[in-house]
N, C-alpha and C positions, 0 to 999 in steps of 0.2 A: 504493500500499500504506500509506504514511504517512497519507494522507487518511482511509482506511478506519479505521486505528487511532485517529486523532484523533476521528473521529465516534463510534466505539465508546466511547472514554473519556468524551466529553461525555455520551453517553447514560447511561453508568454513573453519572456524577455527578448528572445530573438525577434518575435513578431513586432514588439514595441520598437526595438532598434531599427528594424527594417522600415517601419512606418515613418519614424523620425527622419531616417536618411532620405526616404522618398520625398518627404515634406520639404527638407532642406534643398534637395535637387530641384523640386518644383518651384520653390521660392527663388532659387538662383535663375531658373529659366524665365520666370515671370518678370525679372527686372527689366524695366523699359528705360529708354534714354530720357534724361531729365534736362531739357534745354535750359530751363530757368537756372538750375544749379550750375550747369556748364558755363552759362553767361556770368554768373556771380563769381565763379572761380577764375574766369578770364580776367575780370576786373581786379580781383585780389592778386592774381599772378602778375599783372602789369605793374601795380604799385610795389609789389615785392621786388621786382627786378630793378625798379628805380632806386629803391632803398639799398639793394645789395651791391651796387657799384658806386663809382665815384660820382660826385654831384654833377649834374648836367642841366642845361637850360636855366630856369628860374632858381633852381637849387644851388647853382654856383655862387649865388649871392649870400647864401647862408653862412653864418659863422660856424666854427667847428662844433660848438655847443648846440647850436640850432639844428645842425645836420644830424648830430648824434641823437638828439631828442626826437627828430623826425623818424629816423631809422628805428629807434626803440618803439615808438608809437605804432609804426607800420607792422613790425614783426609781432608785437604783443596783440594788437587788434586782429591781425590775420590768424594768429594761433588760437585765439579765443573762439573765433567763428569756425575755424577748421575743427576744433574740438567738438563743437555742436554738430557739425556735419558728420564727423566720425561716429559720434554716439548714435546718430539717426541712421546712417547708411553703412557704417563700417568704412573700410578703405574704398573710395569710389573708383571703380575700374572703368575700362573702356566702355563696357555695356551701359553704364550709368551716365557717364559724362564725356565719353569720347577720349581719344588719345591726348588732346590738348588739355582737357579737364583733369585727366589723370596726372599729367605733368605739372599743372598748376598746383594741384593739391600737394603733390610730392615736394615741390619747391618750398611751399609754405612750411611744411613739416621739417624739411631740411634746414630751414633758417630759424627753427624754434630751439636753438641750442640751450636757451635758458630753462628749458623744461625737458631734460633727457628722458624722464619717465614717459612723457607723452610720445616722444620719438620712438621709444622702445615698444610701446603699445601699438603704434601704427605699423612699425616694422613687422611685428608678429602677425598682424592682420593682413599685411601686404603679401606675405610669402605665398599663401595659397592662391592669391590672385595671379602672381607671377607664374606659378606652376600650371595654372589653367589658361595661360596666355591672355590674361585679362589686365595685366599691368606690365610695365617695362622692366626687364631684368637688370638693365644698367642703373635704373633709378633705385632699385632694391640694393644694388651693390654700393652705390654712393651713400645711401642712408645707413647701410650696415657699417660702413667706415665711420660715419659721423657718430653713430650711437656708440661704437666701440671706443672712440677717442673721448667722447663726453662721459663715459663711465669708467675711464681709467685703463682701458685695454688698447692693444695695438690694432691698427687697421688691417684689413684683409686684402683689399684691392689697390691700395695706394692712391686713392682719389683725393685725399685731403693733403694739402700742401702748405709749405711755408716758403719764405723768400730770403735769399741771401742778398741783402741790400748793397753789398759791396761789389757783387758781380752781376746781379740781375738774374741769376739762375734760380729756378724753382727746384725744391727738393721735397720728397714725401715726408710727412710726419711719421712718427714711429710705426714701423711696418713689420708684420709677422711673416716669417719665411719668405724673404725677398727673392730667393733663388727661383721660386715657383710662382711668383706673382703674375707673370704674363700668362701662364697657363690658366690661372684663376680668372684673370681679366678676360681672356678669350671666351671662357665659358659663359660670360654674361654679356657678351657683345661689345667689349671695350677694346680699344686699340692697345698695342704694347705700351708699357709704362714710359719708356724713353720718348716715344712720340708724344704722348700726353704731356709729359713734363716740358718738352721743348715747345709745344704749342702754348702751354701756360706761361713759360718763360718769355716768349715773344709777345704775348698779349700783355703781360705785366710790364715788359720793357716799353712797349708803345704807350701804355697808360702813364708811364713815369719817365718818358724819354728825356724831357728837359733836365730833370735832376741827374739822370745817369750821364748825360753828355757833359754836364758840369764836372762830374767826377772823372771824365776822360774815358767813359765807357760808351762806345758807339754802337754796340750790339751785345745782346746777352750771350753768356756762355751756354753752350748747348751740349747735350749728351750724345755720345756716339750711339748710333742706332744698331740694333741687334744684327742687321744684315750687312753692316759695314765690315770691311776687312782691315 
């Protein structure tokens, strides 16, 4: 009798798990594109990119304190709204907001360094989206590195960098297993680290060209590429 009861209980549990799984799949399938949310994320992403780079346009007239206050306000307000969106929708994938919307949401989380717990929570929710081709794998890699550094660990993909202000050369922040980094980068659709660092070095140099020329540096120092002999 006890054996029969146990079998019945197991069958009930299996049926319940199966129903829940089917319900989750159905809910995933029923997600429809949300244009209003995509438009909102586009606006948030635009202001995020203004705050993430050097002052341009009207912002060039800002004092250093005014610019920093503007940046802090943008990142804080964007993160607050992103958290509301995350609680309602989870990580917004391509199906919900399109590729641009996915990118905009990721950018906002990427720049929420003041709240690494939020970044970790989003990263965890982002993983199954990437596995189902519903979010970009390179975005996941960049956020992984960001979270690792913000929580006292080494980065995995070498996407987070620092600058040698004497040479103009960009170098990766603390990196785990650097010998295999390009293999890991390739797995998520990223170019070899040397190419990435050289591109970042050239971009950084152009943004600060006047200061480097005053130091007698007319071009940034670059890394030898893996294919070079």
